[in-house]
C-alpha positions as CSV (number, residue, x, y, z in Angstrom):
1,A,38.4,21.8,-24.5
2,L,41.5,23.9,-24.8
3,R,40.0,26.5,-22.5
4,A,39.2,23.7,-20.0
5,V,42.7,22.4,-20.1
6,A,44.2,25.9,-19.9
7,S,42.1,26.5,-16.8
8,D,43.4,23.3,-15.2
9,R,46.9,24.2,-16.2
10,E,46.5,27.6,-14.5
11,E,45.4,26.0,-11.3
12,I,48.3,23.6,-11.4
13,A,50.7,26.4,-12.2
14,V,49.6,28.4,-9.2
15,V,50.2,25.6,-6.9
16,S,53.4,24.5,-8.4
17,A,54.8,27.9,-9.1
18,P,57.2,28.1,-6.2
19,F,58.7,24.7,-7.2
20,C,58.9,25.1,-11.0
21,M,59.5,28.7,-11.8
22,G,59.8,29.5,-15.4
23,T,58.1,26.3,-16.6
24,T,55.8,26.7,-19.6
25,W,53.6,24.5,-21.6
26,S,54.1,24.1,-25.3
27,T,51.3,24.3,-27.8
28,Q,51.7,20.6,-28.6
29,E,51.4,19.7,-24.9
30,Q,48.2,21.7,-24.6
31,V,46.7,20.1,-27.6
32,E,47.6,16.6,-26.4
33,A,46.1,17.4,-22.9
34,A,43.0,18.8,-24.6
35,M,42.5,15.6,-26.5
36,M,43.0,13.5,-23.4
37,W,40.4,15.7,-21.6
38,I,37.9,15.1,-24.4
39,V,38.5,11.4,-24.4
40,T,38.1,11.2,-20.6
41,Q,34.9,13.3,-20.7
42,R,33.4,11.0,-23.4
43,E,34.3,7.9,-21.5
44,E,32.6,9.3,-18.3
45,V,29.5,10.3,-20.3
46,A,29.4,6.8,-21.9
47,E,29.8,5.1,-18.5
48,A,27.1,7.3,-17.0
49,Q,24.8,6.5,-19.9
50,K,25.4,2.8,-19.4
51,L,24.5,3.1,-15.7
52,D,21.3,5.1,-16.6
53,D,20.3,2.5,-19.2
54,A,20.8,-0.4,-16.7
55,R,18.8,1.4,-14.0
56,I,15.9,2.2,-16.5
57,S,15.9,-1.3,-17.8
58,S,15.8,-2.7,-14.2
59,E,12.9,-0.4,-13.3
60,L,11.0,-1.4,-16.5
61,D,11.5,-5.0,-15.7
62,D,10.2,-4.4,-12.2
63,V,7.1,-2.6,-13.6
64,A,6.5,-5.4,-16.1
65,M,6.8,-8.1,-13.4
66,E,4.4,-6.2,-11.1
67,Q,1.9,-5.7,-14.0
68,S,2.2,-9.4,-14.8
69,R,1.6,-10.4,-11.2
70,K,-1.5,-8.1,-11.0
71,Q,-2.9,-9.5,-14.2
72,S,-2.3,-13.0,-13.0
73,M,-4.1,-12.3,-9.7
74,E,-7.0,-10.6,-11.6
75,R,-7.4,-13.7,-13.7
76,D,-7.3,-16.0,-10.7
77,L,-9.9,-13.9,-8.9
78,K,-12.1,-13.8,-12.0
79,N,-12.0,-17.6,-12.3
80,A,-12.0,-18.5,-8.6
81,D,-14.9,-20.4,-7.3
82,L,-16.9,-18.9,-4.4
83,V,-15.4,-21.2,-1.8
84,D,-11.9,-20.1,-2.6
85,L,-13.0,-16.5,-2.9
86,L,-15.2,-16.1,0.1
87,G,-14.6,-19.2,2.3
88,S,-17.4,-20.3,4.5
89,V,-18.6,-19.3,8.0
90,K,-20.5,-21.4,10.6
91,E,-23.6,-20.3,12.5
92,D,-21.5,-18.9,15.4
93,D,-19.4,-16.8,13.0
94,S,-16.4,-19.1,13.3
95,I,-14.5,-19.8,10.1
96,E,-15.2,-23.1,8.5
97,I,-13.2,-22.6,5.4
98,R,-10.8,-19.7,5.1
99,S,-10.8,-17.6,1.9
100,T,-7.8,-18.4,-0.3
101,Y,-7.5,-14.8,-1.5
102,F,-8.7,-12.8,1.5
103,P,-7.8,-15.0,4.5
104,S,-7.6,-12.0,6.9
105,S,-10.9,-10.3,5.9
106,V,-13.0,-9.0,8.8
107,L,-16.0,-8.8,6.5
108,L,-15.8,-12.5,5.5
109,R,-15.9,-13.6,9.1
110,D,-19.4,-12.3,9.5
111,R,-21.9,-14.9,8.5
112,L,-24.6,-12.5,7.1
113,V,-22.1,-10.5,5.1
114,N,-20.6,-13.7,3.7
115,T,-24.1,-14.8,2.7
116,V,-24.8,-11.4,1.0
117,F,-21.4,-11.5,-0.8
118,R,-22.2,-15.0,-2.0
119,A,-25.6,-14.0,-3.4
120,I,-24.1,-11.0,-5.2
121,A,-21.1,-12.8,-6.6
122,S,-23.1,-15.7,-7.9
123,G,-25.6,-13.4,-9.6
124,T,-23.5,-11.9,-12.4
125,S,-19.8,-11.4,-13.3
126,L,-20.2,-7.8,-12.4
127,G,-21.5,-8.8,-9.0
128,K,-18.4,-10.9,-8.4
129,E,-16.2,-8.0,-9.5
130,Q,-17.8,-5.7,-7.0
131,V,-17.3,-8.2,-4.2
132,V,-13.7,-8.5,-5.1
133,R,-13.4,-4.7,-5.3
134,L,-14.6,-4.2,-1.8
135,L,-12.5,-7.0,-0.3
136,S,-9.4,-5.7,-2.1
137,L,-10.0,-2.2,-0.6
138,E,-10.3,-3.8,2.8
139,K,-7.0,-5.6,2.2
140,K,-5.3,-2.4,1.1
141,G,-6.6,-0.7,4.3
142,R,-4.8,-3.3,6.4
143,K,-1.7,-3.0,4.3
144,W,-1.5,0.8,4.5
145,Y,-2.8,1.4,8.0
146,G,-2.2,-1.8,9.9
147,T,-4.6,-4.4,11.3
148,V,-5.8,-2.2,14.2
149,L,-7.0,1.1,12.8
150,P,-9.3,-0.2,10.1
151,F,-10.8,-3.0,12.2
152,S,-13.6,-1.0,13.9
153,Y,-14.8,0.5,10.6
154,F,-15.2,-2.9,9.0
155,K,-16.4,-4.7,12.1
156,Y,-18.9,-2.2,13.5
157,V,-19.8,0.0,10.5
158,L,-19.7,-2.1,7.4
159,C,-20.6,-5.5,8.8
160,P,-23.9,-4.4,10.3
161,R,-24.8,-2.3,7.2
162,L,-24.0,-5.1,4.7
163,G,-25.4,-7.8,6.9
164,S,-28.8,-6.0,7.0
165,W,-29.1,-6.8,3.3
166,A,-29.5,-10.5,4.1
167,D,-33.1,-9.9,5.2
168,E,-33.9,-8.3,1.9
169,L,-32.5,-11.4,0.1
170,Q,-34.4,-13.8,2.3
171,K,-37.7,-11.9,1.6
172,N,-36.8,-11.7,-2.1
173,K,-37.5,-8.0,-2.0
174,T,-34.2,-6.9,-3.5
175,P,-32.6,-8.6,-6.5
176,S,-28.9,-9.3,-6.4
177,T,-28.3,-6.8,-9.2
178,T,-29.7,-4.0,-7.0
179,L,-27.5,-5.1,-4.1
180,C,-24.6,-5.1,-6.6
181,Q,-25.2,-1.4,-7.2
182,K,-25.4,-0.7,-3.5
183,L,-22.2,-2.6,-3.0
184,S,-20.5,-0.5,-5.7
185,C,-21.6,2.7,-3.8
186,E,-20.1,1.3,-0.6
187,S,-16.8,0.8,-2.4
188,D,-17.0,4.3,-3.9
189,E,-17.3,5.8,-0.4
190,L,-14.4,3.7,0.9
191,E,-12.2,4.7,-2.0
192,R,-12.8,8.4,-1.4
193,A,-12.0,7.9,2.3
194,M,-8.7,6.1,1.5
195,Y,-7.5,8.1,-1.5
196,N,-8.8,11.7,-1.0
197,L,-6.8,13.9,1.4
198,S,-9.9,15.9,2.1
199,E,-11.4,12.8,3.7
200,Q,-8.4,12.2,5.9
201,E,-7.0,13.7,9.1
202,E,-3.9,13.5,11.2
203,G,-3.9,10.3,13.2
204,G,-0.5,10.3,14.9
205,V,1.3,8.5,12.1
206,G,0.3,10.8,9.2
207,S,-3.0,11.3,7.4
208,V,-5.5,8.5,7.9
209,P,-9.1,8.1,6.8
210,K,-11.5,10.0,9.0
211,V,-14.0,7.1,8.9
212,F,-11.4,4.7,10.3
213,L,-10.6,7.1,13.2
214,A,-14.3,7.9,13.9
215,A,-15.2,4.2,14.0
216,Q,-12.3,3.4,16.3
217,R,-13.1,6.3,18.7
218,D,-16.8,5.3,18.8
219,A,-15.9,1.6,19.5
220,S,-13.5,2.7,22.2
221,E,-16.1,4.9,23.9
222,K,-18.6,2.1,23.9
223,G,-16.1,-0.4,25.4
224,K,-15.9,-2.6,22.3
225,P,-12.7,-4.3,21.2
226,T,-10.8,-2.2,18.7
227,S,-8.7,-5.1,17.3
228,A,-9.3,-8.7,16.6
229,A,-9.2,-11.1,19.5
230,N,-7.0,-13.4,17.6
231,K,-4.7,-11.2,15.7
232,K,-3.0,-14.1,13.9
233,S,-6.1,-14.7,12.0
234,Y,-6.2,-11.2,10.7
235,N,-2.5,-10.6,9.8
236,D,-1.7,-10.5,6.1
237,N,1.6,-11.8,4.9
238,E,2.4,-8.4,3.2
239,V,2.1,-6.5,6.5
240,R,5.0,-6.3,8.9
241,L,4.6,-4.6,12.3
242,L,7.4,-2.3,13.3
243,P,8.8,-2.5,16.8
244,P,7.4,0.0,19.3
245,R,9.1,3.4,19.2
246,V,8.1,4.7,22.6
247,G,9.3,3.6,26.0
248,R,7.1,1.7,28.5
249,S,6.5,4.8,30.6
250,Q,5.3,6.8,27.5
251,S,3.1,3.9,26.5
252,S,1.5,3.7,30.0
253,A,0.9,7.5,29.9
254,A,-0.8,7.2,26.6
255,S,-3.1,4.4,27.9
256,A,-3.9,6.4,31.0
257,S,-4.8,9.5,29.0
258,G,-7.3,7.4,26.9
259,N,-5.5,8.1,23.6
260,I,-6.3,5.6,20.9
261,S,-3.2,3.6,19.7
262,I,-2.6,3.3,16.0
263,E,-0.6,0.5,14.6
264,V,2.4,1.3,12.3
265,V,3.2,-0.9,9.5
266,D,6.2,-1.2,7.2
267,L,5.1,-1.8,3.6
268,I,7.1,-4.5,1.9
């Protein structure tokens, strides 16, 4: 502490030398200054520690709240009846009752897929968990990549694949337990696509799943819609679209060149 005070004194002495020639510091003054420096340093450390403790406490509270929210949602999903979980779809694929937990699901709008999910979820508790797992991944896909990019994959890839299982159910050739295992495999593949960087590629806004881009390109080449006709029915509350970042001329040029647009979302 004495060395630190002495150093400060030297700096002050250099600056003030022309104005106070011959001024010296007594030993008592240096000791008093050293004690003041020590007290000041301790106060600053204590204040910094208080701020750190408050920040850590706030972060722990946020984590605890998030864990509590997730656990509450898991309990609700586990105990939810099939109507609240899956909703219901009419013969023309129009929604009769919207799902309480997955109101924006593309998969649940397909009547055959909805029928398959209902059969799997009503079979065993594990079957219900697997249905919730896939629907949750679909919801994360919309949250992370927007409503446009994942649409073609779920609409033109997964819906036909899962819907084809309805024939197996009607003919009683495949038990719901077997379909549950198949559904688990579908979720495994989707998880790899969404979480593994090796399964992603640059999509204009960062790395995105290859399967999403491939499905969107294929749908675009075949002239199929690459987004929902009624976007309001597919927008989740947790997704907020950012305003366009390109001018009108740039947007027109991109459309003319045939580039596939990718929606950008701001995660809340």
